[in-house]
C-alpha positions in Angstrom: 96.8 75.4 144.3 98.3 72.1 143.0 101.5 71.8 140.8 99.4 71.6 137.6 97.7 74.9 138.5 101.0 76.5 139.3 102.4 75.3 135.9 99.4 76.6 134.0 99.6 79.9 135.8 103.3 80.3 135.1 102.7 79.3 131.5 99.9 81.8 131.1 102.2 84.5 132.5 104.9 83.6 130.2 102.7 83.9 127.1 101.3 87.2 128.4 104.9 88.5 128.6 105.8 87.1 125.2 102.8 88.7 123.5 103.7 92.1 125.0 107.2 91.7 123.6 106.2 90.7 120.1 104.8 94.1 119.0 104.7 95.6 115.5 107.6 96.2 113.1 108.2 97.9 109.7 109.1 97.3 106.1 111.1 99.8 104.0 113.2 99.9 100.9 117.0 99.5 101.0 119.1 100.0 97.9 121.7 97.4 97.2 124.3 100.1 97.4 123.9 100.1 101.2 125.2 96.6 101.5 128.1 97.3 99.2 129.1 100.7 100.5 132.6 100.6 101.8 132.6 100.5 105.6 135.2 103.4 105.9 133.0 105.7 103.8 129.9 104.8 105.9 131.4 105.5 109.3 133.0 108.8 108.3 129.6 110.4 107.6 127.6 112.3 110.2 125.5 109.9 112.2 122.3 112.0 112.0 119.5 111.9 114.5 117.8 108.7 115.5 114.5 108.0 113.6 112.6 107.7 116.8 112.4 109.7 120.0 113.2 106.8 122.3 115.7 104.0 121.6 115.6 101.3 120.4 113.8 102.2 117.2 111.5 99.6 115.6 111.0 99.3 111.9 113.3 102.1 110.7 114.8 102.0 107.2 118.3 100.5 107.1 118.8 102.3 103.8 118.5 105.7 105.6 121.4 104.9 107.9 124.2 107.3 107.0 126.8 106.0 109.5 127.5 102.9 111.4 129.4 102.4 114.6 133.0 101.2 114.5 132.9 97.5 113.8 129.1 97.6 113.3 128.8 98.0 109.5 126.2 95.8 107.9 127.1 92.1 108.1 125.5 89.2 106.2 124.5 86.6 108.8 123.0 83.9 106.6 121.3 83.5 103.1 118.8 81.0 101.7 118.2 80.6 98.0 115.2 78.8 96.5 115.3 76.8 93.3 113.4 79.7 91.5 116.2 82.1 92.4 114.2 83.8 95.1 116.4 84.5 98.1 116.4 85.9 101.6 119.4 87.5 103.3 119.6 88.3 107.0 121.8 91.2 108.0 122.9 92.8 111.3 124.4 96.2 112.0 124.9 98.9 114.6 123.7 102.3 113.4 125.7 105.2 114.8 122.5 107.0 116.0 121.9 104.2 118.6 124.2 105.4 121.4 123.5 102.3 123.4 125.2 100.3 120.7 122.4 97.8 120.2 122.7 95.4 117.2 119.8 95.6 114.7 118.7 93.1 112.2 116.8 93.2 108.9 116.2 91.1 105.8 116.7 91.7 102.1 114.1 89.9 100.0 114.8 89.2 96.3 111.8 87.6 94.5 112.5 86.2 91.0 111.6 83.4 88.7 108.5 81.1 89.1 106.3 82.2 91.9 107.7 85.8 92.2 104.1 87.2 92.0 103.2 85.0 95.0 106.4 85.5 97.0 106.7 87.0 100.4 109.5 87.5 102.9 109.2 88.2 106.6 111.2 88.5 109.8 110.7 86.2 112.8 111.8 85.7 116.3 113.3 82.5 117.6 113.7 82.1 121.3 114.9 79.2 123.4 113.4 79.5 126.9 114.9 76.3 128.3 113.2 73.1 129.4 112.6 72.2 125.7 110.5 75.4 125.1 111.4 76.9 121.8 109.2 79.8 120.6 109.2 80.8 116.9 106.9 83.6 115.8 106.6 85.9 112.8 106.9 89.6 113.7 103.6 91.5 113.5 104.7 95.0 112.7 103.3 96.2 109.3 106.8 96.8 107.9 108.5 93.5 109.0 107.5 91.7 105.9 107.4 92.2 102.1 105.5 90.9 99.1 108.0 92.3 96.6 111.8 92.6 96.4 113.4 95.0 98.9 114.4 95.3 102.5 112.4 95.1 105.7 112.7 97.6 108.6 115.3 97.1 111.4 114.7 95.6 114.8 116.7 94.7 117.8 118.6 91.5 117.2 119.4 90.4 120.8 116.5 88.5 122.3 117.7 89.0 125.8 116.5 92.6 126.0 113.1 92.7 127.7 110.2 94.9 126.4 111.3 95.5 122.8 110.6 93.8 119.5 113.3 91.3 118.4 114.1 89.8 115.0 116.8 87.1 114.8 115.6 85.1 111.8 113.9 85.5 108.4 112.0 83.5 105.9 110.9 83.7 102.2 108.5 81.7 100.1 107.6 81.5 96.5 104.7 79.2 96.9 106.7 76.1 96.1 109.5 76.3 98.6 110.2 78.2 101.9 113.7 79.2 102.9 114.5 80.3 106.5 117.7 81.6 108.1 118.9 82.4 111.5 122.3 82.9 113.1 123.4 79.3 112.6 121.2 77.6 110.0 119.9 78.1 106.4 117.2 75.7 105.4 115.0 75.3 102.3 112.0 73.0 102.4 109.2 72.2 99.9 105.9 73.9 100.6 104.0 71.0 99.1 100.3 71.4 98.3 99.6 73.3 101.5 101.2 74.7 104.6 100.3 73.3 108.0 96.6 72.4 107.9 95.6 70.9 104.6 91.8 71.3 104.1 91.8 69.8 100.6 94.8 68.2 98.9 95.0 65.6 96.2 97.4 62.9 97.4 97.8 61.4 93.9 99.0 64.8 92.6 101.7 65.3 95.2 105.2 64.5 93.8 107.0 61.6 95.4 109.8 63.9 96.3 107.5 66.0 98.5 106.8 63.1 100.9 108.9 62.2 103.9 106.9 58.9 104.0 103.6 57.3 103.1 102.2 54.4 105.2 99.5 51.9 104.3 99.1 49.5 107.2 97.3 46.2 106.8 95.6 47.1 110.1 94.0 50.0 108.3 92.4 47.9 105.5 89.1 46.2 105.3 87.3 44.2 102.6 83.7 43.2 101.9 82.5 39.8 100.5 82.0 41.5 97.1 85.7 42.4 96.9 85.1 46.0 97.6 87.8 47.3 99.9 89.2 50.5 101.5 92.7 51.3 102.7 93.3 54.2 105.1 96.6 55.8 104.1 98.8 58.2 106.1 101.7 60.3 105.1 103.9 63.2 106.1 105.1 65.9 103.8 108.6 67.2 104.0 107.3 70.7 105.0 105.7 69.1 108.1 102.0 68.4 107.3 100.6 65.1 108.3 97.9 63.9 105.9 95.3 61.1 106.0 93.1 59.8 103.1 91.3 56.7 101.9 92.0 54.5 98.8 89.1 52.3 97.7 88.2 49.6 95.2 84.5 49.3 94.2 84.1 46.5 91.7 80.3 46.4 92.0 79.3 49.9 93.0 78.9 51.3 96.5 80.8 54.0 98.4 83.8 54.6 100.6 84.5 57.5 102.9 86.5 59.0 105.8 85.3 59.3 109.3 86.7 61.5 112.1 87.2 60.2 115.7 85.1 62.2 118.1 86.2 60.6 121.4 85.7 57.8 123.8 82.6 58.2 126.0 79.5 56.3 127.0 78.8 55.7 123.3 82.1 53.8 123.0 84.6 54.9 120.3 82.6 57.5 118.5 83.3 58.3 114.8 81.2 60.5 112.5 81.5 60.9 108.8 84.0 63.6 107.7 81.9 66.1 105.8 84.1 68.1 103.4 83.4 67.4 99.7 86.0 65.0 98.5 86.1 62.9 101.7 84.0 60.2 100.1 83.8 58.5 96.7 81.4 56.3 94.7 84.0 55.0 92.3 87.5 53.4 92.8 90.3 55.8 93.5 91.4 58.1 96.3 89.6 60.6 98.5 91.2 64.0 99.1 93.8 64.2 101.9 93.4 66.1 105.1 95.5 67.2 108.1 92.9 66.2 110.7 93.3 65.5 114.3 91.8 63.5 116.0 92.5 60.6 113.8 90.6 59.4 110.8 89.3 56.0 109.8 88.0 54.7 106.5 84.7 52.9 105.7 83.3 51.1 102.7 79.8 50.0 101.9 77.9 48.2 99.2 75.0 45.8 98.8 76.9 43.1 100.7 77.6 45.1 103.9 79.6 47.9 105.5 83.0 47.7 107.2 85.4 50.3 108.7 89.0 50.3 109.7 90.0 50.7 113.4 87.4 49.4 115.9 84.7 48.3 113.4 82.5 47.2 116.2 82.5 50.5 118.0 79.2 51.9 118.9 77.9 54.6 116.6 74.7 55.6 118.5 73.1 58.6 116.9 73.4 61.8 119.0 70.5 63.8 120.2 68.4 65.8 117.6 69.7 69.2 116.6 67.4 72.2 117.5 67.6 73.4 113.9 66.8 71.9 110.5 70.2 72.8 108.9 73.6 72.8 110.6 75.2 74.7 112.0 72.6 76.0 114.5 72.6 79.6 115.6 71.2 81.6 118.5 71.2 78.6 120.8 71.5 78.9 124.6 74.4 76.7 125.7 72.4 75.9 128.9 69.9 74.1 126.6 72.5 71.5 125.5 71.9 68.3 127.4 74.7 66.3 125.8 78.2 67.1 124.5 80.4 65.1 122.2 83.0 63.1 124.2 86.2 65.1 124.7 84.4 68.2 123.6 82.6 69.2 126.8 82.6 73.0 127.5 86.1 74.4 128.3 87.5 77.9 128.8 89.7 78.8 125.9 90.2 82.6 126.2 90.0 85.2 129.0 89.9 88.9 128.2 90.4 90.3 131.7 90.8 94.0 132.5 92.8 94.6 135.7 90.2 95.5 138.3 87.6 96.0 135.6 85.5 94.1 133.1 86.0 90.5 132.0 85.0 88.2 129.1 85.5 84.5 129.4 85.2 82.6 126.1 84.1 78.9 126.1 84.3 76.2 123.5 82.2 73.0 123.1 80.8 70.7 120.6 77.1 69.7 121.2 76.3 66.1 120.5 73.9 67.1 117.8 76.6 68.7 115.6 79.9 66.8 115.3 81.1 69.1 112.5 81.4 72.5 114.1 82.8 74.0 117.2 80.6 76.3 119.2 81.6 79.4 121.3 79.9 81.6 123.8 81.0 84.3 126.2 80.4 85.0 129.9 80.8 88.7 130.6 81.3 90.6 133.9 80.7 94.3 133.3 80.6 97.1 135.9 77.0 98.2 136.5 75.9 101.8 136.1 78.9 102.8 133.9 78.5 104.1 130.3 80.3 102.6 127.4 80.5 99.0 128.7 80.3 96.0 126.3 81.6 92.5 125.6 81.7 91.1 122.1 82.7 87.8 120.5 84.7 88.2 117.3 86.5 86.2 114.6 90.1 86.9 113.8 91.9 85.7 110.6 94.6 83.2 111.2 96.4 83.3 107.9 99.5 85.2 106.9 102.5 86.4 108.7 100.7 89.6 109.6 97.5 88.0 110.7 97.2 89.8 114.1 97.4 93.2 112.3 94.0 92.4 110.6 91.1 94.0 112.4 88.8 91.5 114.2 85.2 91.2 113.0 82.3 91.2 115.5 80.0 88.1 115.4 76.4 89.0 115.0 74.2 88.6 118.1 77.1 88.2 120.5 77.4 91.8 121.9 76.5 92.3 125.6 76.1 95.6 127.4 75.6 94.1 130.8 76.8 91.1 132.7 75.5 87.9 131.2 76.1 85.1 128.8 76.0 85.3 125.0 74.2 82.7 122.8 76.4 80.1 121.1 78.0 80.9 117.7 79.4 78.2 115.4 82.8 78.2 113.6 84.1 75.6 111.1 87.4 74.2 112.5 88.7 74.0 108.9 88.2 77.7 108.3 90.7 80.5 108.9 88.4 82.3 111.3 89.5 81.9 114.9 87.5 83.0 118.0 88.4 86.3 119.7 86.7 88.6 122.2 86.8 92.2 123.2 85.6 93.6 126.6 85.2 97.3 127.4 84.4 98.6 130.9 84.1 102.2 129.9 87.6 103.1 130.8 89.8 100.3 129.5 89.5 97.4 127.1 91.0 93.8 126.9 91.3 91.7 123.8 91.9 88.0 123.6 92.4 85.9 120.4 92.7 82.2 120.0 95.0 81.9 117.0 98.6 82.0 115.8 101.2 81.3 118.4 98.7 82.1 121.2 98.4 78.5 122.4 97.2 79.5 125.9 94.9 82.1 127.3 96.3 85.5 126.9 94.9 89.0 126.6 96.1 92.5 125.6 94.9 95.6 127.4 94.6 99.3 126.8 92.7 102.4 127.6 89.6 103.7 125.7 90.8 106.1 123.1 89.3 108.8 120.8 87.0 106.2 119.1 85.3 103.0 120.1 87.8 100.2 120.8 88.2 97.9 117.8 87.3 100.6 115.3 89.7 102.7 113.2 90.0 106.3 114.5 90.1 109.1 111.9 91.7 112.6 112.1 93.8 111.9 115.2 97.0 113.8 115.6 100.1 111.8 116.7 100.9 114.6 119.1 97.8 113.8 121.1 98.9 110.2 121.7 100.4 110.0 125.2 101.6 106.4 125.0 102.5 103.9 122.2 102.6 100.2 122.4 105.8 100.4 120.4 108.2 103.2 119.7 106.8 105.7 117.1 109.5 105.4 114.4 110.2 107.1 111.1 109.7 104.6 108.3 110.8 106.5 105.2 111.8 110.0 104.0 111.5 111.8 100.6 113.3 115.0 99.8 112.5 117.7 97.2 115.3 119.1 95.0 115.2 122.3 97.2 115.8 120.3 100.4 112.3 120.2 101.8 111.6 116.7 103.2 108.6 114.7 104.2 108.7 111.8 106.6 106.5 108.7 106.9 106.1 107.5 110.5 104.1 104.9 112.2 103.3 102.9 115.3 100.3 101.6 117.4 98.8 103.8 120.1 98.1 102.0 123.4 94.3 102.6 122.8 94.3 100.7 119.5 93.2 97.1 119.7 94.9 95.8 116.5 95.5 98.7 114.1 98.8 100.3 113.3 98.7 103.9 112.2 100.8 105.9 109.8 101.2 109.6 109.2 103.1 112.1 107.1 104.9 115.1 108.6 107.4 117.8 107.6 109.2 120.8 109.1 109.3 122.5 105.7 107.7 126.0 105.6 105.0 126.6 102.9 104.9 123.0 101.8 101.8 120.8 101.4 102.0 117.5 103.1 99.7 114.5 102.9 99.4 110.7 103.2 98.5 108.3 100.4 97.5 104.7 100.3 97.1 102.3 97.4 93.7 101.4 96.0 92.8 97.9 94.8 93.5 99.0 91.2 97.1 99.9 92.1 96.6 103.7 91.9 97.1 106.0 95.0 94.7 108.3 96.7 95.0 110.8 99.5 93.8 109.3 102.8 95.0 111.9 105.4 96.5 115.4 105.7 99.6 116.7 107.3 100.2 114.9 110.6 96.9 113.1 110.6 97.0 109.4 111.6 95.5 106.8 109.4 95.0 103.1 110.2 97.0 101.1 107.7 98.6 97.8 107.0 101.8 99.8 106.3 102.6 97.9 103.1 101.7 100.5 100.5 101.2 103.7 102.5 103.4 106.6 101.5 104.0 110.3 102.6 104.0 113.0 100.0 105.2 116.7 99.9 104.6 119.4 97.4 106.3 122.8 97.2 105.9 125.0 94.1 105.9 122.7 91.1 107.9 119.9 92.7 106.3 116.9 94.4 108.0 113.9 96.0 106.6 110.8 97.8 108.3 108.2 99.9 108.8 104.8 98.3 106.0 102.5 99.4 107.2 99.3 101.0 106.6 97.1 97.9 
């Protein structure tokens, strides 16, 4: 093994450990009174039992803490305020029920003014691993974020403790600005027309104040004898996005457009026309702007000729003919591809590997006959003669702070029940869908996803549970779960006037690929207990009975109790 292999192996191991550390968290309501309650009054109350059977708790309600350890009352760490009035506050505290004395953190989100209906706040983890490696990731627990005013759940603040969920930062956005805080900084930045990857932005509509810079180099401008010209422009938004677009003048008709660099190979410097609508024009003006790597160039054409910026003499040999009439092609054997685009030859991007069990390797490539899509296929190794084995390619949504909590979707025609290779399936690199894969060897499963902070090959593993891996199980009792990926924690409690109480709890069983589960439970005698979740129209419906687990996002789920004529429900996260 050379030094590069050793580095890659160490890097893969690092990311595997990080993913196992960044497990789910919880979002609950905290009254403003908690943060203004006198410390002396708080610490003199009874501590009460911990909201989880094993410390540290993950996602518990800071508003339910009745006592804090000496010197550990809630403390405001940092606050960020947006121009709209929306704000985020990061707090720390040491609840009395944590006998180990660990410091917990949570965020208070206040959405107001313009953009309140689009606002959202979330907790994040920032970790400096040395050697210039700084990892920043949003927590994935269903109660670690909010889309309305209120308070998130609590998580361990100290990032040095191994094997638990950490939160040492928080962010809030109203669609126009994003504010983030941690122990030392409070920053507010303009969101601009898009965050990160801009698939369609109008550069002329972006306010000057949103730009860090705009560059129009003479090297990126060409002109035809007719006077028609095109200028390739580049800019960086203050929120971090790099954009490229073309500005053209067409005094006598013609067209100008953007082209994307595909690589340097035996064809020379290969560019192909960028296909999104808005990347070309037939009248003077500006194309749409895109965050696109590799680089773009601009071309212009009319009756007097054609010219392109950057290497105008580069070869543009047409690639081989596609095996289908309309791109993208489907159900194509990767072995039939005789030529790949330069720099897009087949490469391994994910590896779902069960220890001493099944395996699914996911490959990515771009055939020469389709410069606009990326194609994926899987190679499965499945144990022979065993029931319940399979390997499936999936897509996984890459948007939102809670993206990994969204259930992956199987791709049609990519399921194998024996060792072999799937057919190729295409994905648009501008879409939110990222490739993922699930392998089951009849006893255990492994899941790998190529999105979010997962920059290198990593996989999560677990045992086969009461239903097929990747599906939501129904009617399962929490008492039947022998192991949780994170500590099962009480999220909220509601109490009837007579003292009968119902508790909302949640966590992710080790047999669940991506779903978190919630359940309602009570020790009250003669009471009716159930779980509700919100429907699209805003009303609530019963989704599970007493101590029955239900797969949920955790944002709107609530536990209810009824005794006699009295009924009470926990406050849903929003």
